[in-house]
C-alpha positions in Angstrom: 33.4 29.4 31.7 30.8 26.8 32.8 29.3 25.0 29.8 25.5 25.1 29.5 23.4 22.5 27.7 21.5 23.6 24.6 18.3 21.7 23.9 17.0 21.7 20.3 13.5 23.2 19.7 11.4 23.7 16.6 9.7 27.1 16.3 7.6 28.7 13.6 8.0 32.4 12.5 6.0 34.6 10.3 7.5 36.6 7.4 8.5 40.1 8.5 9.3 39.1 12.1 12.7 40.0 13.4 14.6 38.7 16.4 18.0 38.6 18.0 19.7 35.3 19.0 22.4 35.4 21.6 25.2 32.9 21.9 26.1 30.3 22.7 23.3 29.1 20.4 22.7 27.8 16.9 20.0 28.1 14.3 19.1 25.8 11.3 16.4 26.5 8.8 14.0 23.6 8.4 11.7 25.4 6.0 11.3 29.0 4.7 14.0 31.7 4.6 15.7 34.0 7.0 18.4 36.7 6.6 21.2 37.7 9.0 23.3 40.8 8.1 22.7 40.4 4.4 23.2 36.6 4.3 20.2 34.5 3.3 19.7 31.1 4.9 17.6 28.5 3.1 16.4 25.1 4.3 19.3 23.0 5.6 21.5 26.0 6.2 22.3 27.5 9.6 25.0 29.0 11.8 26.5 28.6 15.3 26.7 31.8 17.4 29.5 31.8 19.9 29.3 32.9 23.5 29.1 36.7 24.1 28.0 37.2 20.4 24.5 38.0 19.2 23.0 38.2 15.7 19.9 39.8 14.3 17.6 37.8 12.0 14.8 38.8 9.6 12.2 36.3 8.6 11.8 36.7 4.8 9.4 33.8 4.3 7.3 32.0 6.8 9.6 29.4 8.3 10.3 26.7 10.8 13.6 26.9 12.6 15.6 24.5 14.7 17.1 26.5 17.6 19.6 25.4 20.1 19.6 27.9 22.9 20.6 28.1 26.6 17.3 29.6 27.7 14.4 31.8 26.6 16.6 34.9 27.2 18.8 33.8 24.3 15.9 34.7 21.8 14.6 38.2 21.8 12.0 39.5 19.4 12.8 43.0 18.0 10.8 45.7 16.4 13.8 46.6 14.2 15.9 44.2 12.2 18.5 46.8 11.3 18.4 50.6 11.5 16.8 52.0 8.3 19.8 54.3 7.7 22.1 51.2 7.6 20.2 49.8 4.7 20.3 53.3 3.0 24.0 53.5 3.6 24.5 50.0 2.0 22.6 51.1 -1.1 24.6 54.3 -1.3 28.0 52.5 -1.1 26.8 49.8 -3.6 26.2 52.5 -6.2 29.7 54.0 -6.0 31.4 53.5 -9.3 35.0 53.8 -8.1 37.3 52.1 -5.6 36.7 53.4 -2.1 37.7 53.1 1.6 35.3 53.4 4.5 36.3 54.2 8.1 33.6 53.1 10.7 33.7 55.1 13.9 31.7 54.5 17.1 31.8 54.2 20.9 32.0 50.9 22.7 29.1 48.5 22.0 27.7 50.8 19.3 27.5 48.1 16.6 30.6 48.9 14.5 31.5 45.3 13.8 27.8 44.5 13.0 27.6 47.4 10.6 30.9 46.5 9.0 29.9 42.9 8.5 26.5 43.9 7.0 28.1 46.4 4.6 30.7 43.8 3.5 28.1 41.2 2.8 25.9 43.6 0.7 28.9 44.9 -1.3 30.2 41.4 -1.9 26.9 40.3 -3.2 26.7 43.3 -5.5 29.9 42.0 -7.2 32.6 44.1 -5.5 35.9 42.7 -4.2 35.7 43.6 -0.5 38.3 43.7 2.3 37.6 44.2 6.0 40.3 45.5 8.3 39.7 45.0 12.0 41.7 47.8 13.6 40.4 47.0 17.2 43.4 45.3 18.9 41.2 44.3 21.9 37.8 42.9 20.8 38.8 41.0 17.6 36.7 39.7 14.8 39.7 39.2 12.5 43.0 38.1 13.9 44.6 37.7 17.3 44.3 40.2 20.2 47.2 42.6 20.0 47.0 42.7 16.2 45.2 44.4 13.4 43.8 41.9 11.0 42.7 42.0 7.3 40.5 39.6 5.3 39.5 39.7 1.6 36.1 38.1 1.7 35.4 35.2 -0.6 31.8 34.7 0.5 29.2 36.5 2.7 29.2 35.6 6.4 27.2 36.9 9.4 30.2 36.3 11.7 33.6 37.5 10.7 35.3 35.8 13.6 35.0 32.5 11.9 37.1 33.7 9.0 40.9 33.3 9.2 42.7 36.6 8.4 44.7 36.9 5.2 47.3 39.4 6.8 47.9 40.9 10.2 50.1 43.6 11.8 51.4 43.1 15.4 50.8 46.1 17.7 51.6 44.3 20.9 48.7 45.3 23.2 45.0 44.9 23.5 44.8 48.7 23.8 46.2 51.3 21.4 47.0 53.7 24.2 50.7 54.5 24.0 51.0 52.7 20.7 49.2 55.1 18.3 52.0 55.1 15.8 51.9 51.3 15.4 48.1 51.3 15.3 48.1 53.8 12.4 51.0 52.1 10.6 49.2 48.7 10.8 46.1 50.1 9.2 48.1 51.8 6.4 50.1 48.6 5.7 47.0 46.5 5.4 45.0 49.0 3.3 48.0 49.1 0.9 48.0 45.3 0.8 44.3 45.2 0.1 44.5 47.7 -2.7 47.5 45.9 -4.3 45.3 42.8 -4.3 42.7 44.6 -6.4 40.2 45.2 -3.7 37.4 47.7 -4.7 35.9 48.4 -1.2 38.0 48.5 2.0 36.0 48.7 5.2 37.9 49.6 8.4 36.3 48.7 11.7 38.0 51.0 14.3 38.3 50.8 18.1 35.6 52.0 20.5 38.1 54.4 22.0 36.7 57.8 21.1 37.2 60.0 24.2 40.4 61.8 25.3 43.4 63.3 23.6 45.1 60.1 22.6 41.8 58.7 21.2 41.3 61.9 19.1 44.9 61.7 18.0 44.6 58.1 16.8 41.4 58.7 14.8 42.4 62.1 13.4 45.9 61.1 12.2 44.7 57.8 10.8 41.9 59.5 8.8 44.3 62.3 7.6 46.8 59.6 6.5 44.2 57.4 4.8 42.0 60.1 3.3 39.1 57.7 3.0 36.2 58.4 0.7 33.7 57.9 3.5 33.7 58.3 7.3 30.7 56.5 8.9 29.9 57.6 12.4 27.5 55.4 14.5 25.9 57.5 17.2 23.3 57.3 19.9 23.2 60.9 21.2 25.7 62.8 19.2 28.7 61.5 21.1 31.0 61.7 18.1 30.2 65.3 17.1 33.2 66.8 18.9 35.5 64.5 17.0 33.7 64.9 13.7 34.0 68.7 13.9 37.8 68.3 13.6 37.4 66.3 10.4 35.1 68.5 8.3 38.0 70.0 6.4 39.0 66.5 5.0 38.0 65.3 1.6 36.0 62.5 3.2 32.2 62.4 3.2 30.9 62.1 6.7 27.8 59.9 7.0 26.0 59.7 10.4 24.0 56.6 11.2 22.1 55.5 14.3 23.1 52.7 16.7 20.9 49.6 16.8 18.4 49.6 19.7 19.3 46.1 20.9 23.1 46.1 21.0 24.4 43.7 23.7 26.8 45.5 25.9 29.8 43.4 27.0 31.2 43.7 30.5 35.0 44.0 31.1 35.1 40.4 32.3 33.4 39.2 29.2 35.8 41.1 27.0 38.7 39.6 28.8 37.2 36.1 28.5 36.8 36.5 24.8 40.4 37.6 24.4 41.6 34.7 26.4 39.6 32.3 24.2 41.2 33.8 21.1 44.7 33.8 22.6 44.2 30.0 23.3 43.1 29.5 19.7 46.3 31.1 18.3 48.5 29.2 20.8 46.9 25.8 20.3 49.3 23.1 19.5 52.2 25.2 20.6 55.6 24.1 21.9 58.7 25.7 23.4 61.3 26.7 21.0 64.7 28.3 21.4 65.9 31.2 19.1 69.4 32.6 19.1 69.5 36.4 19.5 72.4 36.3 17.0 70.2 34.7 14.3 67.0 36.7 14.4 66.0 40.4 14.5 64.3 41.6 17.7 62.0 44.6 17.3 60.3 47.0 19.7 63.1 46.2 22.2 66.7 47.2 23.0 67.5 43.6 23.7 70.2 42.1 21.4 71.0 45.4 19.6 73.8 46.6 21.8 77.3 45.7 22.8 78.3 43.6 25.8 79.5 45.5 28.9 83.1 45.3 29.8 84.1 44.2 33.3 85.0 47.7 34.5 81.5 49.0 33.7 79.8 46.0 35.3 81.8 46.6 38.5 80.9 50.4 38.4 77.2 49.8 37.9 77.0 47.0 40.5 78.6 49.4 43.1 76.0 52.1 42.3 73.0 49.7 42.3 74.2 47.5 45.2 73.2 44.4 43.4 74.5 41.7 41.0 74.2 42.2 37.3 73.7 38.9 35.4 73.4 40.6 31.9 74.1 43.9 30.4 74.4 45.6 27.0 74.6 49.2 25.8 74.8 51.4 22.7 74.9 55.1 22.1 71.3 55.6 23.1 70.5 53.0 25.8 71.8 50.9 28.7 70.1 47.6 29.6 70.9 45.8 32.8 69.4 42.6 34.2 69.9 42.0 38.0 69.4 38.7 39.9 66.1 38.3 41.7 67.6 39.2 45.1 69.1 42.5 44.1 67.2 45.7 45.1 66.0 48.2 42.6 65.0 51.5 44.2 64.6 55.1 43.0 67.6 56.6 44.7 70.1 54.2 43.2 68.4 54.5 39.8 68.8 58.2 40.0 72.5 57.9 40.7 72.9 55.5 37.8 70.9 57.8 35.5 73.3 60.7 36.3 76.2 58.4 35.3 74.8 57.3 31.9 73.6 60.9 31.0 71.0 60.9 28.2 70.8 57.2 27.5 67.5 55.3 27.8 67.9 53.3 31.0 66.4 49.9 31.7 67.1 48.0 34.9 65.2 44.8 35.2 65.1 41.4 36.8 65.0 38.0 34.9 61.3 37.7 35.9 60.5 40.8 33.8 61.1 38.7 30.7 58.6 36.0 31.6 55.4 35.5 29.6 55.7 38.5 27.4 53.5 38.5 24.3 55.4 38.5 21.0 54.6 38.8 17.3 56.6 36.5 15.0 57.6 37.5 11.4 58.9 35.6 8.5 61.9 36.7 6.3 59.5 38.8 4.2 58.5 40.8 7.3 55.0 39.4 7.4 53.3 38.4 10.6 53.0 34.6 10.9 51.7 34.1 14.5 51.9 34.9 18.2 54.5 33.7 20.6 55.1 34.0 24.4 58.6 34.9 25.5 58.8 32.6 28.6 62.4 33.4 29.6 65.8 34.5 28.3 69.1 32.5 28.6 71.3 35.5 29.0 74.5 33.5 29.1 73.9 31.9 25.7 71.9 34.9 24.4 68.8 32.8 23.5 65.1 33.4 23.7 62.8 30.6 24.9 59.4 31.1 23.2 56.1 29.2 23.3 54.4 29.2 20.0 52.5 27.1 17.4 54.7 28.6 14.6 57.5 26.5 13.1 60.9 27.6 14.3 62.4 27.5 10.8 59.9 30.2 9.5 60.8 32.8 12.2 63.1 35.6 11.1 62.1 38.3 13.6 60.5 38.6 17.0 58.5 41.7 18.0 58.2 42.4 21.7 54.8 43.2 22.9 53.6 45.5 25.7 51.7 43.0 27.9 52.0 39.6 29.5 50.0 36.5 28.6 50.5 32.9 29.7 50.2 29.6 27.8 46.5 29.3 28.8 45.7 32.7 27.2 45.2 34.5 30.5 46.4 38.1 30.6 48.9 38.9 33.3 49.1 42.7 32.9 50.8 45.4 30.9 54.5 46.1 30.9 54.5 49.1 28.5 56.3 49.6 25.2 60.1 49.2 24.9 60.2 47.7 28.5 63.5 46.1 27.7 
């Protein structure tokens, strides 16, 4: 992304004015007072707004601000600071006298993260211990892409993405499609951790995936499993009503609020650029390490969990496939074969092989299929400690070569993801779950 220069300028604002500042930009209060998502900024205080992010501001006292922006389009005056029903919702939640969980639902670019941040700041400043769970594995505020992140806030902040997560759960893809079970499990695990830590208000920011059978399945099962005290639905034109009708029998109170008028919609290319930037952040300072398949657990994969093929079976399978097998293992429920790069893989030979192995899950791959696969790394307690990239496998020595910033001695398990990412954080496509 081309860097653009930001020139400082001093501007005066009147109390009651509201505006939106788009990144990359920064703001510093010279005199007076402004508020952003429940966080007051006094003279000498300010914030940097990253690219593709925008923040609303309300001038609470006549002020002079030092702004660094890339152009006039970065600053937009707004008739509305925040929707009125957002403020009413924050007051309602702040008055609750028991521990509670809130699930925030909304379409893409509906303001879910903005509302979640605002509510967290208000509740924190009212004396509650607050945790935010970012359940969107694609557009992250907390944690790395492909994970669900959780943060117990220690101070108010207008931008959650500047806060390191306290815990995370590896899902393995920037989309929950096909991984609904892991997505729900991750939320449940992190909610449980938050409650054990004495959190009084848990706010769950969900994905913008709200249409289709799988999306409904994800939201419905998650809510049924959580039984949150509140479901907050952000809508523009009633787009969630069909989903909400299936939830009316739950014990949760459903609260409908409006979407802000000035939400900045992100393009697909912008979303991808944001993910790449965050991937690079989590891989910064990485190095290539080698892990023995005999010394670690490998999850979400058949690899390393079966027995070595005997020579007779290797010969049989090579005759059927018409290629050279460089590695193979099997168990009662699967057969995994790795062919050299020159060997053909076609449907007719795979069909013959499938008839031979009956009901076993069959995986026939090449060495290149194991290159640049996103991984989650766990410690001996089963806690997520960072991302890795599986760059290749030494099948002869049964070793994994992984690029990561995590210390080798801390790694007890590797979770295999469903997508490919290179060292520069660039996505190289999806491979699906349990690819090998």
